[in-house]
NUFI-941716 format. One line per 2 residues: their letters; for each residue z, y, x of C-alpha. Coordinates in nm, 3 decimals. Each point is the difference from the previous one (the first is absolute). Example, Ala and Ser with C-alpha at 12.3 -4.5 7.8 and 13.67 -1.06 7.14 Angstrom:
2
as = 0.780,-0.450,1.230; -0.066,0.344,0.137
REM end
This chain:
348
xx = -0.932,-2.529,0.780; -0.137,0.355,-0.019
xx = -0.351,0.104,0.098; 0.110,0.352,0.098
xx = 0.327,0.172,0.092; -0.044,0.235,-0.297
xx = 0.038,-0.296,-0.236; 0.332,-0.094,0.158
xx = 0.131,0.356,-0.012; -0.059,0.029,-0.374
xx = 0.274,-0.258,-0.064; 0.356,0.136,0.027
xx = 0.313,-0.207,0.052; 0.242,-0.007,-0.294
xx = 0.342,-0.014,0.165; 0.310,-0.091,-0.202
xx = 0.258,0.171,0.223; 0.283,-0.028,-0.253
xx = 0.051,-0.139,-0.348; -0.236,0.182,-0.237
xx = -0.116,0.229,0.284; -0.351,-0.022,0.145
xx = -0.216,0.189,0.248; -0.376,-0.021,-0.039
xx = -0.079,0.049,0.366; -0.350,0.104,0.109
xx = -0.111,0.044,0.358; -0.246,0.266,-0.119
xx = -0.009,0.027,-0.377; -0.325,0.191,-0.053
xx = -0.205,-0.284,0.144; 0.048,-0.172,-0.338
xx = -0.146,0.291,-0.195; -0.275,0.090,0.247
xx = -0.131,-0.355,0.036; -0.002,-0.068,-0.374
xx = -0.168,0.336,-0.064; -0.274,-0.062,0.258
xx = -0.067,-0.351,-0.133; -0.022,0.128,-0.358
xx = -0.243,0.274,0.105; -0.214,-0.254,0.184
xx = 0.000,-0.242,-0.295; -0.111,0.271,-0.243
xx = -0.271,0.131,0.234; 0.166,0.341,0.028
xx = -0.018,-0.034,0.379; -0.206,-0.223,0.228
xx = -0.040,-0.084,0.367; -0.157,0.337,0.076
xx = 0.275,0.209,-0.159; 0.253,0.196,0.201
xx = 0.342,-0.001,-0.167; 0.194,0.321,0.054
xx = 0.346,0.122,-0.090; 0.288,0.223,0.102
xx = 0.314,-0.148,0.151; 0.318,0.087,0.184
xx = 0.006,-0.347,0.154; 0.063,-0.318,-0.197
xx = -0.302,0.014,-0.229; -0.226,0.074,0.297
xx = 0.105,-0.329,0.159; -0.037,-0.185,-0.331
xx = -0.349,0.130,-0.072; -0.112,-0.064,0.357
xx = 0.114,-0.363,-0.029; -0.177,-0.047,-0.334
xx = -0.321,0.146,0.144; 0.033,-0.215,0.311
xx = 0.024,-0.314,-0.213; -0.310,0.090,-0.201
xx = -0.202,0.164,0.281; -0.001,0.343,-0.165
xx = 0.006,0.339,0.164; 0.327,0.191,-0.026
xx = 0.073,0.368,0.053; 0.349,0.149,-0.018
xx = 0.091,0.366,-0.037; 0.348,-0.016,0.142
xx = 0.316,0.200,0.023; 0.135,0.118,0.333
xx = 0.277,-0.259,-0.052; -0.234,-0.285,0.097
xx = 0.138,-0.118,0.332; -0.160,-0.150,0.311
xx = 0.077,-0.358,-0.103; -0.184,0.034,-0.330
xx = -0.286,0.193,0.161; -0.057,-0.289,0.239
xx = -0.003,-0.254,-0.284; -0.241,0.204,-0.210
xx = -0.237,0.047,0.293; -0.008,-0.371,0.089
xx = -0.036,-0.101,-0.367; -0.315,0.215,-0.008
xx = 0.127,0.282,-0.219; -0.073,0.361,0.086
xx = 0.280,0.255,-0.022; 0.008,0.376,-0.019
xx = 0.330,0.182,-0.029; 0.050,0.335,-0.168
xx = 0.155,0.281,0.195; 0.381,0.021,0.010
xx = 0.151,0.178,-0.300; 0.338,0.140,-0.093
xx = 0.043,-0.201,-0.321; -0.078,-0.332,-0.166
xx = -0.189,0.184,-0.274; -0.230,0.175,0.243
xx = -0.056,-0.322,0.195; -0.101,-0.193,-0.312
xx = -0.216,0.286,-0.126; -0.183,0.023,0.333
xx = -0.068,-0.373,-0.003; -0.141,0.004,-0.353
xx = -0.218,0.303,0.082; -0.137,-0.178,0.306
xx = -0.080,-0.310,-0.205; -0.203,0.215,-0.238
xx = -0.194,0.137,0.297; -0.051,-0.352,0.138
xx = -0.135,-0.127,-0.333; -0.246,0.289,-0.012
xx = -0.113,-0.090,0.352; -0.012,-0.376,-0.077
xx = -0.111,-0.039,-0.365; -0.004,-0.383,0.015
xx = 0.367,-0.021,0.105; 0.259,-0.115,-0.252
xx = 0.331,0.184,-0.036; 0.274,-0.258,-0.062
xx = 0.227,0.256,-0.174; 0.318,-0.196,0.064
xx = 0.198,0.265,-0.189; -0.221,-0.003,-0.310
xx = -0.199,-0.323,-0.048; 0.179,-0.268,-0.202
xx = -0.190,-0.268,0.193; 0.292,0.020,0.244
xx = 0.232,-0.152,-0.264; -0.184,-0.335,0.021
xx = 0.157,-0.116,0.326; 0.350,-0.014,-0.150
xx = -0.078,-0.213,-0.306; 0.044,-0.344,0.155
xx = 0.304,0.123,0.194; 0.168,0.107,-0.324
xx = -0.068,-0.342,-0.153; 0.154,-0.165,0.304
xx = 0.315,0.212,-0.036; 0.031,-0.095,-0.367
xx = -0.045,-0.369,0.078; 0.240,-0.007,0.295
xx = 0.282,0.192,-0.168; -0.050,-0.146,-0.350
xx = 0.221,0.250,-0.181; -0.024,0.185,-0.332
xx = 0.100,0.332,0.162; -0.093,0.156,0.335
xx = 0.073,0.331,0.171; -0.295,0.106,0.219
xx = 0.056,0.270,0.262; -0.274,0.150,0.216
xx = -0.154,0.317,0.138; -0.233,0.187,-0.234
xx = -0.254,0.100,0.265; -0.359,-0.014,-0.124
xx = 0.119,-0.180,-0.314; -0.190,-0.325,0.056
xx = 0.271,-0.223,0.148; 0.312,0.040,-0.214
xx = -0.218,0.090,-0.298; -0.223,-0.303,0.047
xx = 0.293,-0.237,0.042; 0.172,0.144,-0.309
xx = -0.313,-0.026,-0.215; -0.032,-0.376,0.052
xx = 0.373,-0.078,0.020; 0.044,0.145,-0.348
xx = -0.250,-0.254,-0.130; 0.193,-0.285,0.163
xx = 0.366,0.107,-0.044; 0.173,0.107,-0.322
xx = 0.165,0.313,0.140; -0.097,0.175,0.326
xx = 0.178,0.320,0.096; -0.190,0.196,0.267
xx = 0.160,0.249,0.239; -0.228,0.219,0.209
xx = 0.097,0.159,0.332; -0.110,0.351,0.094
xx = 0.069,0.228,0.297; 0.107,0.357,-0.064
xx = -0.296,0.237,0.012; -0.235,-0.232,-0.190
xx = -0.211,0.142,-0.281; -0.036,-0.342,-0.165
xx = 0.331,0.025,-0.186; 0.072,0.370,0.020
xx = 0.213,0.042,0.314; -0.240,0.228,0.189
xx = 0.249,0.289,-0.008; 0.266,-0.200,0.190
xx = -0.079,-0.072,0.363; 0.158,-0.249,0.236
xx = -0.017,0.142,0.354; 0.009,-0.349,0.150
xx = -0.266,-0.157,-0.224; -0.179,-0.294,0.158
xx = -0.071,-0.197,-0.320; -0.296,0.202,-0.129
xx = -0.194,-0.321,-0.069; 0.198,-0.060,-0.320
xx = -0.053,0.357,-0.122; -0.288,0.240,-0.046
xx = -0.094,0.363,0.045; -0.303,-0.031,-0.230
xx = -0.034,-0.174,-0.340; -0.070,-0.375,0.013
xx = -0.197,-0.154,-0.286; 0.123,-0.356,0.065
xx = 0.359,0.071,-0.100; 0.094,-0.140,-0.341
xx = 0.296,0.224,-0.076; 0.075,-0.200,-0.313
xx = 0.070,-0.308,0.217; 0.327,0.138,0.137
xx = 0.344,-0.025,-0.158; 0.185,0.180,0.278
xx = -0.099,0.228,0.289; 0.208,0.055,0.313
xx = -0.062,0.278,0.253; 0.146,-0.110,0.333
xx = 0.048,0.201,0.319; -0.087,-0.110,0.350
xx = 0.369,-0.048,0.088; 0.060,-0.230,-0.298
xx = -0.321,-0.191,0.070; 0.093,-0.044,0.366
xx = 0.343,-0.131,-0.096; -0.159,-0.244,-0.242
xx = -0.251,-0.126,0.258; 0.270,-0.068,0.259
xx = 0.226,-0.166,-0.257; -0.290,-0.217,-0.121
xx = -0.054,-0.125,0.353; 0.374,-0.067,0.043
xx = 0.034,-0.178,-0.335; -0.322,-0.200,-0.015
xx = -0.173,0.005,0.340; -0.299,0.179,-0.157
xx = -0.144,0.270,0.226; -0.174,0.243,-0.233
xx = -0.116,0.359,-0.034; 0.164,0.304,-0.152
xx = -0.134,-0.046,-0.353; 0.164,-0.343,-0.006
xx = 0.320,0.153,0.133; -0.004,0.251,-0.285
xx = -0.060,-0.286,-0.241; 0.288,-0.203,0.143
xx = 0.240,0.289,-0.060; -0.126,0.025,-0.359
xx = 0.019,-0.378,-0.043; 0.366,0.013,0.097
xx = 0.067,0.251,-0.278; -0.212,-0.184,-0.259
xx = 0.176,-0.324,0.086; 0.339,0.154,-0.067
xx = -0.103,0.078,-0.357; -0.185,-0.325,-0.075
xx = 0.136,-0.265,0.238; -0.126,-0.295,-0.205
xx = -0.362,0.116,-0.025; -0.236,-0.124,0.274
xx = -0.115,0.289,0.220; -0.322,0.013,0.203
xx = -0.037,0.265,0.272; -0.353,0.064,0.131
xx = -0.006,0.032,0.380; -0.335,0.159,0.086
xx = -0.008,-0.030,0.379; 0.196,-0.079,0.314
xx = 0.223,0.246,0.185; -0.194,0.022,0.326
xx = -0.146,0.349,-0.047; 0.344,0.134,-0.094
xx = 0.175,-0.129,0.310; 0.069,0.334,0.169
xx = 0.102,0.185,-0.318; 0.203,-0.274,-0.167
xx = 0.106,-0.286,0.224; 0.025,0.134,0.356
xx = 0.339,0.000,0.175; 0.175,0.333,0.028
xx = -0.086,0.117,-0.351; 0.279,0.101,-0.240
xx = 0.179,-0.286,-0.171; -0.152,-0.089,-0.339
xx = 0.191,0.083,-0.316; 0.170,-0.298,-0.168
xx = -0.189,-0.093,-0.317; 0.331,-0.028,-0.183
xx = 0.054,0.372,0.055; -0.340,0.101,-0.141
xx = -0.032,0.080,-0.368; -0.294,0.162,-0.177
xx = 0.024,0.328,-0.184; -0.090,-0.084,-0.362
xx = -0.231,0.271,-0.136; -0.182,0.079,-0.323
xx = -0.214,0.292,0.119; -0.207,0.063,0.314
xx = 0.198,0.320,0.056; 0.301,-0.220,0.077
xx = -0.172,-0.185,0.284; 0.208,0.009,0.318
xx = 0.021,-0.179,0.333; 0.096,-0.253,0.117
xx = -0.072,-0.218,-0.304; -0.079,0.069,-0.364
xx = -0.086,-0.237,-0.283; -0.146,0.045,-0.349
xx = -0.039,-0.234,-0.296; -0.375,0.042,-0.027
xx = -0.037,-0.211,-0.317; -0.370,-0.076,0.051
xx = -0.111,0.355,-0.079; -0.342,0.147,0.078
xx = -0.015,0.283,0.248; -0.238,0.258,0.143
xx = 0.063,0.121,0.356; 0.036,0.378,-0.001
xx = -0.270,0.237,0.118; 0.103,0.196,0.311
xx = 0.273,0.245,-0.094; 0.057,-0.143,-0.348
xx = 0.310,-0.196,-0.107; -0.039,-0.370,-0.076
xx = 0.145,-0.175,-0.301; -0.004,-0.357,-0.134
xx = -0.165,-0.069,-0.333; -0.348,0.142,0.064
xx = -0.323,-0.195,0.006; -0.104,-0.149,0.332
xx = -0.300,0.153,0.172; -0.175,-0.145,0.302
REM end
């Protein structure tokens, strides 16, 4: 029995949909990291009952932080993207969180920059507030530790392929960190959208991008670049095809980042069919209904027809799908207008 819905939502379902093939299915993945982070901050005295917790979000983290604050009777303030829809607004309001949205902008980079700038203003206006810094504070890794141990115990294998969106770095990075203590060999594949600065694809845009949550337009300090063995940049069309095929094959209704991961999992599985594979499914597909699942949309591409473009340099990046053997290298996201290259030191 759970004392709060947030506790239940931290626990994903590990679904064995085929031999050696698993989906780690969350209803809303960031609840795990937000709740563990809030409880750690409370236990260390960093925040208390009078503290307002504030952060920037395009949607999922806003819901997660609001739930964690609701459980512990804390104040919550969200500086949100214009992508926050009416359904989430209603939930935030009833959960007691306050929301302010930045003005509409022409790019993901501008949207994220405006949100961070507004947080700085808010902190100056409210000096006792605590900025959760979901993109930079390693406290968000904590929520995935027990989940990683569960994966290792359930699968009980000496080798595992882990596939998940990079995003803020806490989820796939946190799972990988603990899995590598429990399993002899863990190969980690990270998923990125085109246009993300996190792994150097900012010069290649995807006109249909709707999976910005697994990428970034500003540097994220929580990304452990050395955790990744392979990086795949996946277009909206490939991700949509993967999401629809996942639902057909397994009955799992998931979002676009999971669809991108399912396409990549198909390719990884072709090369290592005997190695157990775990795909992280971050959320459900409800908010993608009109863009991905609605009737009347173009037919999805068969996964069997999709193959990644194997690259060695960022200059070779190309839609609809590119992949690179990352080899656990450090990386520094490029300054605006400068070329990016693997092998540099990481800066947050």
